[in-house]
PyMOL Python script that loads the backbone (N, CA, C, O; Angstrom):
from pymol import cmd

cmd.read_pdbstr("""\
ATOM      1  N   MET A   1      98.559 322.426 218.591  1.00  0.00           N
ATOM      2  CA  MET A   1      99.369 323.144 219.541  1.00  0.00           C
ATOM      3  C   MET A   1     100.226 324.147 218.781  1.00  0.00           C
ATOM      4  O   MET A   1     100.966 323.767 217.874  1.00  0.00           O
ATOM      5  N   LEU A   2     100.136 325.402 219.135  1.00  0.00           N
ATOM      6  CA  LEU A   2     100.961 326.420 218.508  1.00  0.00           C
ATOM      7  C   LEU A   2     102.263 326.544 219.275  1.00  0.00           C
ATOM      8  O   LEU A   2     102.297 326.416 220.499  1.00  0.00           O
ATOM      9  N   ALA A   3     103.330 326.795 218.539  1.00  0.00           N
ATOM     10  CA  ALA A   3     104.629 326.938 219.175  1.00  0.00           C
ATOM     11  C   ALA A   3     105.345 328.138 218.578  1.00  0.00           C
ATOM     12  O   ALA A   3     105.261 328.381 217.374  1.00  0.00           O
ATOM     13  N   ASP A   4     106.034 328.873 219.401  1.00  0.00           N
ATOM     14  CA  ASP A   4     106.851 329.975 218.913  1.00  0.00           C
ATOM     15  C   ASP A   4     108.249 329.456 218.658  1.00  0.00           C
ATOM     16  O   ASP A   4     108.815 328.729 219.474  1.00  0.00           O
ATOM     17  N   ARG A   5     108.796 329.833 217.527  1.00  0.00           N
ATOM     18  CA  ARG A   5     110.141 329.398 217.168  1.00  0.00           C
ATOM     19  C   ARG A   5     111.051 330.626 217.202  1.00  0.00           C
ATOM     20  O   ARG A   5     110.812 331.608 216.499  1.00  0.00           O
ATOM     21  N   TRP A   6     112.083 330.557 218.017  1.00  0.00           N
ATOM     22  CA  TRP A   6     113.028 331.664 218.144  1.00  0.00           C
ATOM     23  C   TRP A   6     114.284 331.338 217.360  1.00  0.00           C
ATOM     24  O   TRP A   6     114.721 330.188 217.322  1.00  0.00           O
ATOM     25  N   TYR A   7     114.862 332.350 216.737  1.00  0.00           N
ATOM     26  CA  TYR A   7     116.065 332.153 215.932  1.00  0.00           C
ATOM     27  C   TYR A   7     117.277 332.725 216.655  1.00  0.00           C
ATOM     28  O   TYR A   7     117.180 333.730 217.358  1.00  0.00           O
ATOM     29  N   ARG A   8     118.424 332.066 216.471  1.00  0.00           N
ATOM     30  CA  ARG A   8     119.672 332.477 217.106  1.00  0.00           C
ATOM     31  C   ARG A   8     119.986 333.934 216.742  1.00  0.00           C
ATOM     32  O   ARG A   8     119.891 334.337 215.583  1.00  0.00           O
ATOM     33  N   GLY A   9     120.359 334.700 217.754  1.00  0.00           N
ATOM     34  CA  GLY A   9     120.734 336.092 217.549  1.00  0.00           C
ATOM     35  C   GLY A   9     119.562 337.055 217.498  1.00  0.00           C
ATOM     36  O   GLY A   9     119.766 338.256 217.318  1.00  0.00           O
ATOM     37  N   SER A  10     118.372 336.573 217.647  1.00  0.00           N
ATOM     38  CA  SER A  10     117.211 337.467 217.558  1.00  0.00           C
ATOM     39  C   SER A  10     116.948 338.204 218.868  1.00  0.00           C
ATOM     40  O   SER A  10     116.184 339.169 218.903  1.00  0.00           O
ATOM     41  N   ARG A  11     117.583 337.746 219.938  1.00  0.00           N
ATOM     42  CA  ARG A  11     117.440 338.349 221.268  1.00  0.00           C
ATOM     43  C   ARG A  11     115.974 338.497 221.667  1.00  0.00           C
ATOM     44  O   ARG A  11     115.566 339.502 222.250  1.00  0.00           O
ATOM     45  N   ASN A  12     115.210 337.487 221.343  1.00  0.00           N
ATOM     46  CA  ASN A  12     113.794 337.426 221.711  1.00  0.00           C
ATOM     47  C   ASN A  12     112.957 338.576 221.159  1.00  0.00           C
ATOM     48  O   ASN A  12     111.931 338.931 221.739  1.00  0.00           O
ATOM     49  N   SER A  13     113.383 339.147 220.062  1.00  0.00           N
ATOM     50  CA  SER A  13     112.622 340.210 219.421  1.00  0.00           C
ATOM     51  C   SER A  13     111.404 339.616 218.727  1.00  0.00           C
ATOM     52  O   SER A  13     111.525 338.646 217.979  1.00  0.00           O
ATOM     53  N   SER A  14     110.238 340.191 218.973  1.00  0.00           N
ATOM     54  CA  SER A  14     109.021 339.664 218.362  1.00  0.00           C
ATOM     55  C   SER A  14     109.046 339.767 216.842  1.00  0.00           C
ATOM     56  O   SER A  14     108.281 339.073 216.172  1.00  0.00           O
ATOM     57  N   ALA A  15     109.893 340.602 216.289  1.00  0.00           N
ATOM     58  CA  ALA A  15     110.007 340.721 214.831  1.00  0.00           C
ATOM     59  C   ALA A  15     110.579 339.449 214.212  1.00  0.00           C
ATOM     60  O   ALA A  15     110.411 339.221 213.013  1.00  0.00           O
ATOM     61  N   PHE A  16     111.244 338.624 215.001  1.00  0.00           N
ATOM     62  CA  PHE A  16     111.881 337.414 214.489  1.00  0.00           C
ATOM     63  C   PHE A  16     111.159 336.131 214.902  1.00  0.00           C
ATOM     64  O   PHE A  16     111.694 335.036 214.727  1.00  0.00           O
ATOM     65  N   VAL A  17     109.969 336.256 215.440  1.00  0.00           N
ATOM     66  CA  VAL A  17     109.230 335.080 215.898  1.00  0.00           C
ATOM     67  C   VAL A  17     108.378 334.541 214.758  1.00  0.00           C
ATOM     68  O   VAL A  17     107.674 335.290 214.080  1.00  0.00           O
ATOM     69  N   HIS A  18     108.454 333.227 214.557  1.00  0.00           N
ATOM     70  CA  HIS A  18     107.636 332.551 213.546  1.00  0.00           C
ATOM     71  C   HIS A  18     106.759 331.551 214.283  1.00  0.00           C
ATOM     72  O   HIS A  18     107.264 330.652 214.955  1.00  0.00           O
ATOM     73  N   GLN A  19     105.448 331.708 214.157  1.00  0.00           N
ATOM     74  CA  GLN A  19     104.536 330.796 214.837  1.00  0.00           C
ATOM     75  C   GLN A  19     104.232 329.624 213.916  1.00  0.00           C
ATOM     76  O   GLN A  19     103.978 329.809 212.726  1.00  0.00           O
ATOM     77  N   SER A  20     104.259 328.416 214.471  1.00  0.00           N
ATOM     78  CA  SER A  20     104.004 327.223 213.662  1.00  0.00           C
ATOM     79  C   SER A  20     103.063 326.290 214.415  1.00  0.00           C
ATOM     80  O   SER A  20     102.892 326.410 215.628  1.00  0.00           O
ATOM     81  N   VAL A  21     102.460 325.365 213.688  1.00  0.00           N
ATOM     82  CA  VAL A  21     101.582 324.360 214.269  1.00  0.00           C
ATOM     83  C   VAL A  21     102.346 323.051 214.310  1.00  0.00           C
ATOM     84  O   VAL A  21     102.757 322.538 213.269  1.00  0.00           O
ATOM     85  N   ARG A  22     102.539 322.507 215.500  1.00  0.00           N
ATOM     86  CA  ARG A  22     103.264 321.243 215.632  1.00  0.00           C
ATOM     87  C   ARG A  22     102.402 320.092 215.161  1.00  0.00           C
ATOM     88  O   ARG A  22     101.197 320.060 215.412  1.00  0.00           O
ATOM     89  N   PHE A  23     103.010 319.171 214.496  1.00  0.00           N
ATOM     90  CA  PHE A  23     102.395 317.917 214.056  1.00  0.00           C
ATOM     91  C   PHE A  23     101.295 318.103 213.022  1.00  0.00           C
ATOM     92  O   PHE A  23     100.734 317.110 212.558  1.00  0.00           O
ATOM     93  N   ARG A  24     100.971 319.304 212.650  1.00  0.00           N
ATOM     94  CA  ARG A  24     100.027 319.591 211.567  1.00  0.00           C
ATOM     95  C   ARG A  24      98.668 318.928 211.729  1.00  0.00           C
ATOM     96  O   ARG A  24      98.026 318.603 210.730  1.00  0.00           O
ATOM     97  N   GLY A  25      98.220 318.723 212.933  1.00  0.00           N
ATOM     98  CA  GLY A  25      96.940 318.047 213.110  1.00  0.00           C
ATOM     99  C   GLY A  25      96.145 318.602 214.262  1.00  0.00           C
ATOM    100  O   GLY A  25      96.587 319.506 214.972  1.00  0.00           O
ATOM    101  N   GLY A  26      94.983 318.057 214.435  1.00  0.00           N
ATOM    102  CA  GLY A  26      94.109 318.460 215.520  1.00  0.00           C
ATOM    103  C   GLY A  26      94.352 317.624 216.754  1.00  0.00           C
ATOM    104  O   GLY A  26      95.379 316.957 216.887  1.00  0.00           O
ATOM    105  N   GLU A  27      93.399 317.672 217.643  1.00  0.00           N
ATOM    106  CA  GLU A  27      93.514 316.956 218.906  1.00  0.00           C
ATOM    107  C   GLU A  27      92.406 315.918 218.991  1.00  0.00           C
ATOM    108  O   GLU A  27      91.244 316.213 218.711  1.00  0.00           O
ATOM    109  N   VAL A  28      92.766 314.724 219.370  1.00  0.00           N
ATOM    110  CA  VAL A  28      91.785 313.655 219.519  1.00  0.00           C
ATOM    111  C   VAL A  28      91.956 313.042 220.903  1.00  0.00           C
ATOM    112  O   VAL A  28      93.057 312.645 221.284  1.00  0.00           O
ATOM    113  N   LEU A  29      90.868 312.968 221.645  1.00  0.00           N
ATOM    114  CA  LEU A  29      90.878 312.306 222.944  1.00  0.00           C
ATOM    115  C   LEU A  29      89.893 311.153 222.892  1.00  0.00           C
ATOM    116  O   LEU A  29      88.770 311.304 222.412  1.00  0.00           O
ATOM    117  N   VAL A  30      90.315 310.013 223.384  1.00  0.00           N
ATOM    118  CA  VAL A  30      89.420 308.859 223.452  1.00  0.00           C
ATOM    119  C   VAL A  30      89.511 308.250 224.845  1.00  0.00           C
ATOM    120  O   VAL A  30      90.528 308.380 225.525  1.00  0.00           O
ATOM    121  N   TYR A  31      88.442 307.585 225.261  1.00  0.00           N
ATOM    122  CA  TYR A  31      88.425 306.886 226.538  1.00  0.00           C
ATOM    123  C   TYR A  31      88.031 305.447 226.273  1.00  0.00           C
ATOM    124  O   TYR A  31      87.122 305.179 225.489  1.00  0.00           O
ATOM    125  N   GLY A  32      88.707 304.534 226.919  1.00  0.00           N
ATOM    126  CA  GLY A  32      88.348 303.125 226.831  1.00  0.00           C
ATOM    127  C   GLY A  32      88.735 302.419 228.109  1.00  0.00           C
ATOM    128  O   GLY A  32      89.739 302.756 228.738  1.00  0.00           O
ATOM    129  N   GLY A  33      87.942 301.445 228.491  1.00  0.00           N
ATOM    130  CA  GLY A  33      88.222 300.667 229.688  1.00  0.00           C
ATOM    131  C   GLY A  33      88.510 299.223 229.321  1.00  0.00           C
ATOM    132  O   GLY A  33      87.808 298.634 228.499  1.00  0.00           O
ATOM    133  N   ILE A  34      89.545 298.651 229.931  1.00  0.00           N
ATOM    134  CA  ILE A  34      89.954 297.275 229.640  1.00  0.00           C
ATOM    135  C   ILE A  34      90.156 296.540 230.963  1.00  0.00           C
ATOM    136  O   ILE A  34      90.750 297.077 231.897  1.00  0.00           O
ATOM    137  N   SER A  35      89.657 295.311 231.031  1.00  0.00           N
ATOM    138  CA  SER A  35      89.875 294.482 232.215  1.00  0.00           C
ATOM    139  C   SER A  35      89.909 293.019 231.801  1.00  0.00           C
ATOM    140  O   SER A  35      89.677 292.691 230.637  1.00  0.00           O
ATOM    141  N   ILE A  36      90.196 292.149 232.747  1.00  0.00           N
ATOM    142  CA  ILE A  36      90.193 290.709 232.476  1.00  0.00           C
ATOM    143  C   ILE A  36      88.797 290.247 232.079  1.00  0.00           C
ATOM    144  O   ILE A  36      88.644 289.347 231.254  1.00  0.00           O
ATOM    145  N   ASP A  37      87.782 290.869 232.671  1.00  0.00           N
ATOM    146  CA  ASP A  37      86.401 290.450 232.436  1.00  0.00           C
ATOM    147  C   ASP A  37      85.754 291.070 231.202  1.00  0.00           C
ATOM    148  O   ASP A  37      84.622 290.718 230.869  1.00  0.00           O
ATOM    149  N   GLY A  38      86.430 291.972 230.522  1.00  0.00           N
ATOM    150  CA  GLY A  38      85.828 292.586 229.339  1.00  0.00           C
ATOM    151  C   GLY A  38      86.408 293.944 229.039  1.00  0.00           C
ATOM    152  O   GLY A  38      87.505 294.281 229.486  1.00  0.00           O
ATOM    153  N   ARG A  39      85.663 294.723 228.276  1.00  0.00           N
ATOM    154  CA  ARG A  39      86.118 296.054 227.897  1.00  0.00           C
ATOM    155  C   ARG A  39      84.910 296.950 227.652  1.00  0.00           C
ATOM    156  O   ARG A  39      83.795 296.471 227.447  1.00  0.00           O
ATOM    157  N   THR A  40      85.150 298.260 227.677  1.00  0.00           N
ATOM    158  CA  THR A  40      84.110 299.210 227.300  1.00  0.00           C
ATOM    159  C   THR A  40      84.319 299.579 225.837  1.00  0.00           C
ATOM    160  O   THR A  40      85.376 299.310 225.265  1.00  0.00           O
ATOM    161  N   ASP A  41      83.316 300.190 225.244  1.00  0.00           N
ATOM    162  CA  ASP A  41      83.496 300.756 223.913  1.00  0.00           C
ATOM    163  C   ASP A  41      84.404 301.971 224.024  1.00  0.00           C
ATOM    164  O   ASP A  41      84.493 302.590 225.085  1.00  0.00           O
ATOM    165  N   LEU A  42      85.081 302.315 222.925  1.00  0.00           N
ATOM    166  CA  LEU A  42      85.853 303.548 222.911  1.00  0.00           C
ATOM    167  C   LEU A  42      84.891 304.724 222.844  1.00  0.00           C
ATOM    168  O   LEU A  42      83.913 304.697 222.097  1.00  0.00           O
ATOM    169  N   TYR A  43      85.172 305.741 223.619  1.00  0.00           N
ATOM    170  CA  TYR A  43      84.360 306.949 223.638  1.00  0.00           C
ATOM    171  C   TYR A  43      85.219 308.092 223.123  1.00  0.00           C
ATOM    172  O   TYR A  43      86.281 308.362 223.682  1.00  0.00           O
ATOM    173  N   ILE A  44      84.782 308.764 222.072  1.00  0.00           N
ATOM    174  CA  ILE A  44      85.510 309.897 221.505  1.00  0.00           C
ATOM    175  C   ILE A  44      85.046 311.159 222.216  1.00  0.00           C
ATOM    176  O   ILE A  44      83.851 311.447 222.274  1.00  0.00           O
ATOM    177  N   ILE A  45      86.000 311.906 222.755  1.00  0.00           N
ATOM    178  CA  ILE A  45      85.706 313.112 223.517  1.00  0.00           C
ATOM    179  C   ILE A  45      85.837 314.301 222.576  1.00  0.00           C
ATOM    180  O   ILE A  45      86.920 314.593 222.068  1.00  0.00           O
ATOM    181  N   ARG A  46      84.721 314.980 222.354  1.00  0.00           N
ATOM    182  CA  ARG A  46      84.687 316.111 221.425  1.00  0.00           C
ATOM    183  C   ARG A  46      84.257 317.363 222.163  1.00  0.00           C
ATOM    184  O   ARG A  46      83.755 317.306 223.286  1.00  0.00           O
ATOM    185  N   GLY A  47      84.464 318.487 221.512  1.00  0.00           N
ATOM    186  CA  GLY A  47      83.905 319.741 222.031  1.00  0.00           C
ATOM    187  C   GLY A  47      84.757 320.439 223.061  1.00  0.00           C
ATOM    188  O   GLY A  47      84.219 321.013 224.008  1.00  0.00           O
ATOM    189  N   GLY A  48      86.058 320.411 222.913  1.00  0.00           N
ATOM    190  CA  GLY A  48      86.914 321.159 223.823  1.00  0.00           C
ATOM    191  C   GLY A  48      87.547 320.299 224.894  1.00  0.00           C
ATOM    192  O   GLY A  48      87.510 319.071 224.822  1.00  0.00           O
ATOM    193  N   PRO A  49      88.129 320.949 225.888  1.00  0.00           N
ATOM    194  CA  PRO A  49      88.880 320.223 226.918  1.00  0.00           C
ATOM    195  C   PRO A  49      87.985 319.348 227.785  1.00  0.00           C
ATOM    196  O   PRO A  49      86.802 319.631 227.979  1.00  0.00           O
ATOM    197  N   LEU A  50      88.572 318.298 228.291  1.00  0.00           N
ATOM    198  CA  LEU A  50      87.858 317.391 229.189  1.00  0.00           C
ATOM    199  C   LEU A  50      88.040 317.892 230.618  1.00  0.00           C
ATOM    200  O   LEU A  50      89.060 317.626 231.254  1.00  0.00           O
ATOM    201  N   THR A  51      87.057 318.608 231.108  1.00  0.00           N
ATOM    202  CA  THR A  51      87.088 319.131 232.473  1.00  0.00           C
ATOM    203  C   THR A  51      86.652 318.040 233.445  1.00  0.00           C
ATOM    204  O   THR A  51      86.171 316.986 233.032  1.00  0.00           O
ATOM    205  N   ALA A  52      86.822 318.299 234.719  1.00  0.00           N
ATOM    206  CA  ALA A  52      86.391 317.332 235.738  1.00  0.00           C
ATOM    207  C   ALA A  52      84.891 317.081 235.646  1.00  0.00           C
ATOM    208  O   ALA A  52      84.438 315.946 235.792  1.00  0.00           O
ATOM    209  N   ARG A  53      84.129 318.127 235.407  1.00  0.00           N
ATOM    210  CA  ARG A  53      82.670 317.981 235.294  1.00  0.00           C
ATOM    211  C   ARG A  53      82.302 317.135 234.078  1.00  0.00           C
ATOM    212  O   ARG A  53      81.447 316.254 234.173  1.00  0.00           O
ATOM    213  N   ARG A  54      82.943 317.396 232.932  1.00  0.00           N
ATOM    214  CA  ARG A  54      82.670 316.598 231.730  1.00  0.00           C
ATOM    215  C   ARG A  54      83.092 315.151 231.939  1.00  0.00           C
ATOM    216  O   ARG A  54      82.393 314.236 231.504  1.00  0.00           O
ATOM    217  N   TYR A  55      84.229 314.930 232.603  1.00  0.00           N
ATOM    218  CA  TYR A  55      84.696 313.570 232.876  1.00  0.00           C
ATOM    219  C   TYR A  55      83.666 312.816 233.713  1.00  0.00           C
ATOM    220  O   TYR A  55      83.351 311.658 233.441  1.00  0.00           O
ATOM    221  N   ARG A  56      83.153 313.493 234.731  1.00  0.00           N
ATOM    222  CA  ARG A  56      82.124 312.882 235.577  1.00  0.00           C
ATOM    223  C   ARG A  56      80.854 312.582 234.779  1.00  0.00           C
ATOM    224  O   ARG A  56      80.315 311.478 234.853  1.00  0.00           O
ATOM    225  N   ASP A  57      80.381 313.570 234.019  1.00  0.00           N
ATOM    226  CA  ASP A  57      79.096 313.448 233.325  1.00  0.00           C
ATOM    227  C   ASP A  57      79.147 312.581 232.070  1.00  0.00           C
ATOM    228  O   ASP A  57      78.168 311.910 231.745  1.00  0.00           O
ATOM    229  N   GLU A  58      80.287 312.586 231.356  1.00  0.00           N
ATOM    230  CA  GLU A  58      80.370 311.876 230.078  1.00  0.00           C
ATOM    231  C   GLU A  58      81.085 310.529 230.158  1.00  0.00           C
ATOM    232  O   GLU A  58      80.880 309.668 229.303  1.00  0.00           O
ATOM    233  N   ILE A  59      81.925 310.341 231.181  1.00  0.00           N
ATOM    234  CA  ILE A  59      82.704 309.099 231.283  1.00  0.00           C
ATOM    235  C   ILE A  59      82.298 308.291 232.518  1.00  0.00           C
ATOM    236  O   ILE A  59      81.827 307.159 232.399  1.00  0.00           O
ATOM    237  N   LEU A  60      82.483 308.875 233.693  1.00  0.00           N
ATOM    238  CA  LEU A  60      82.268 308.110 234.924  1.00  0.00           C
ATOM    239  C   LEU A  60      80.833 307.618 235.084  1.00  0.00           C
ATOM    240  O   LEU A  60      80.607 306.420 235.251  1.00  0.00           O
ATOM    241  N   ARG A  61      79.877 308.515 235.035  1.00  0.00           N
ATOM    242  CA  ARG A  61      78.486 308.099 235.285  1.00  0.00           C
ATOM    243  C   ARG A  61      77.930 307.160 234.217  1.00  0.00           C
ATOM    244  O   ARG A  61      77.439 306.087 234.566  1.00  0.00           O
ATOM    245  N   PRO A  62      77.984 307.513 232.933  1.00  0.00           N
ATOM    246  CA  PRO A  62      77.339 306.635 231.950  1.00  0.00           C
ATOM    247  C   PRO A  62      78.134 305.390 231.580  1.00  0.00           C
ATOM    248  O   PRO A  62      77.542 304.375 231.214  1.00  0.00           O
ATOM    249  N   ILE A  63      79.459 305.443 231.666  1.00  0.00           N
ATOM    250  CA  ILE A  63      80.274 304.316 231.196  1.00  0.00           C
ATOM    251  C   ILE A  63      80.829 303.505 232.360  1.00  0.00           C
ATOM    252  O   ILE A  63      80.563 302.308 232.468  1.00  0.00           O
ATOM    253  N   VAL A  64      81.597 304.152 233.228  1.00  0.00           N
ATOM    254  CA  VAL A  64      82.315 303.434 234.285  1.00  0.00           C
ATOM    255  C   VAL A  64      81.363 302.850 235.323  1.00  0.00           C
ATOM    256  O   VAL A  64      81.531 301.701 235.732  1.00  0.00           O
ATOM    257  N   VAL A  65      80.380 303.610 235.751  1.00  0.00           N
ATOM    258  CA  VAL A  65      79.449 303.104 236.770  1.00  0.00           C
ATOM    259  C   VAL A  65      78.679 301.898 236.241  1.00  0.00           C
ATOM    260  O   VAL A  65      78.492 300.915 236.957  1.00  0.00           O
ATOM    261  N   THR A  66      78.235 301.973 234.990  1.00  0.00           N
ATOM    262  CA  THR A  66      77.525 300.850 234.377  1.00  0.00           C
ATOM    263  C   THR A  66      78.419 299.621 234.283  1.00  0.00           C
ATOM    264  O   THR A  66      77.988 298.509 234.588  1.00  0.00           O
ATOM    265  N   TYR A  67      79.661 299.821 233.864  1.00  0.00           N
ATOM    266  CA  TYR A  67      80.616 298.722 233.741  1.00  0.00           C
ATOM    267  C   TYR A  67      80.937 298.139 235.118  1.00  0.00           C
ATOM    268  O   TYR A  67      81.024 296.921 235.278  1.00  0.00           O
ATOM    269  N   ALA A  68      81.111 299.009 236.101  1.00  0.00           N
ATOM    270  CA  ALA A  68      81.417 298.552 237.461  1.00  0.00           C
ATOM    271  C   ALA A  68      80.287 297.704 238.020  1.00  0.00           C
ATOM    272  O   ALA A  68      80.532 296.702 238.692  1.00  0.00           O
ATOM    273  N   ALA A  69      79.062 298.096 237.747  1.00  0.00           N
ATOM    274  CA  ALA A  69      77.916 297.326 238.231  1.00  0.00           C
ATOM    275  C   ALA A  69      77.899 295.930 237.620  1.00  0.00           C
ATOM    276  O   ALA A  69      77.522 294.963 238.282  1.00  0.00           O
ATOM    277  N   ALA A  70      78.305 295.826 236.363  1.00  0.00           N
ATOM    278  CA  ALA A  70      78.339 294.520 235.698  1.00  0.00           C
ATOM    279  C   ALA A  70      79.442 293.629 236.269  1.00  0.00           C
ATOM    280  O   ALA A  70      79.284 292.409 236.313  1.00  0.00           O
ATOM    281  N   ILE A  71      80.557 294.222 236.705  1.00  0.00           N
ATOM    282  CA  ILE A  71      81.676 293.458 237.274  1.00  0.00           C
ATOM    283  C   ILE A  71      81.334 293.010 238.690  1.00  0.00           C
ATOM    284  O   ILE A  71      81.594 291.867 239.064  1.00  0.00           O
ATOM    285  N   GLY A  72      80.755 293.907 239.472  1.00  0.00           N
ATOM    286  CA  GLY A  72      80.374 293.557 240.836  1.00  0.00           C
ATOM    287  C   GLY A  72      81.338 294.097 241.873  1.00  0.00           C
ATOM    288  O   GLY A  72      82.038 295.079 241.632  1.00  0.00           O
ATOM    289  N   ASP A  73      81.370 293.449 243.034  1.00  0.00           N
ATOM    290  CA  ASP A  73      82.157 293.930 244.173  1.00  0.00           C
ATOM    291  C   ASP A  73      83.662 293.890 243.939  1.00  0.00           C
ATOM    292  O   ASP A  73      84.404 294.559 244.658  1.00  0.00           O
ATOM    293  N   ASP A  74      84.128 293.136 242.968  1.00  0.00           N
ATOM    294  CA  ASP A  74      85.562 293.046 242.695  1.00  0.00           C
ATOM    295  C   ASP A  74      86.074 294.195 241.833  1.00  0.00           C
ATOM    296  O   ASP A  74      87.272 294.267 241.559  1.00  0.00           O
ATOM    297  N   PHE A  75      85.199 295.089 241.404  1.00  0.00           N
ATOM    298  CA  PHE A  75      85.601 296.193 240.527  1.00  0.00           C
ATOM    299  C   PHE A  75      86.506 297.170 241.258  1.00  0.00           C
ATOM    300  O   PHE A  75      86.203 297.581 242.378  1.00  0.00           O
ATOM    301  N   ILE A  76      87.621 297.546 240.630  1.00  0.00           N
ATOM    302  CA  ILE A  76      88.535 298.572 241.140  1.00  0.00           C
ATOM    303  C   ILE A  76      88.822 299.524 239.988  1.00  0.00           C
ATOM    304  O   ILE A  76      89.263 299.092 238.923  1.00  0.00           O
ATOM    305  N   LEU A  77      88.577 300.817 240.192  1.00  0.00           N
ATOM    306  CA  LEU A  77      88.875 301.819 239.168  1.00  0.00           C
ATOM    307  C   LEU A  77      90.324 302.252 239.315  1.00  0.00           C
ATOM    308  O   LEU A  77      90.715 302.802 240.345  1.00  0.00           O
ATOM    309  N   MET A  78      91.114 302.004 238.288  1.00  0.00           N
ATOM    310  CA  MET A  78      92.503 302.458 238.250  1.00  0.00           C
ATOM    311  C   MET A  78      92.600 303.438 237.098  1.00  0.00           C
ATOM    312  O   MET A  78      92.773 303.042 235.945  1.00  0.00           O
ATOM    313  N   ASP A  79      92.488 304.716 237.412  1.00  0.00           N
ATOM    314  CA  ASP A  79      92.464 305.774 236.408  1.00  0.00           C
ATOM    315  C   ASP A  79      93.891 306.203 236.093  1.00  0.00           C
ATOM    316  O   ASP A  79      94.672 306.487 237.001  1.00  0.00           O
ATOM    317  N   ASP A  80      94.227 306.250 234.824  1.00  0.00           N
ATOM    318  CA  ASP A  80      95.574 306.618 234.388  1.00  0.00           C
ATOM    319  C   ASP A  80      95.444 307.542 233.192  1.00  0.00           C
ATOM    320  O   ASP A  80      94.570 307.347 232.347  1.00  0.00           O
ATOM    321  N   ASN A  81      96.300 308.537 233.115  1.00  0.00           N
ATOM    322  CA  ASN A  81      96.263 309.417 231.949  1.00  0.00           C
ATOM    323  C   ASN A  81      97.570 309.411 231.220  1.00  0.00           C
ATOM    324  O   ASN A  81      97.716 310.099 230.210  1.00  0.00           O
TER     325      ASN A  81
END
""", "prot")
cmd.dss("prot")
cmd.show_as("cartoon", "prot")
cmd.util.cbc("prot")
cmd.orient("prot")
């Protein structure tokens, strides 16, 4: 994440802006499912932002639907971010 740092008295002049990288690292997204009856493997999300389409195609269909079928009729998806 890039952040602009403004200095006191600079009056928002672009000549005084210093751009820095917060936390000095990249971005890592992982998905995992946990329940009383078991858990899913952790899935590492690579290749840019997780869009709704990617979430459906990479998480919901291959992981959650399979896990839900194994749990049965008592399965409830509680999605939290």
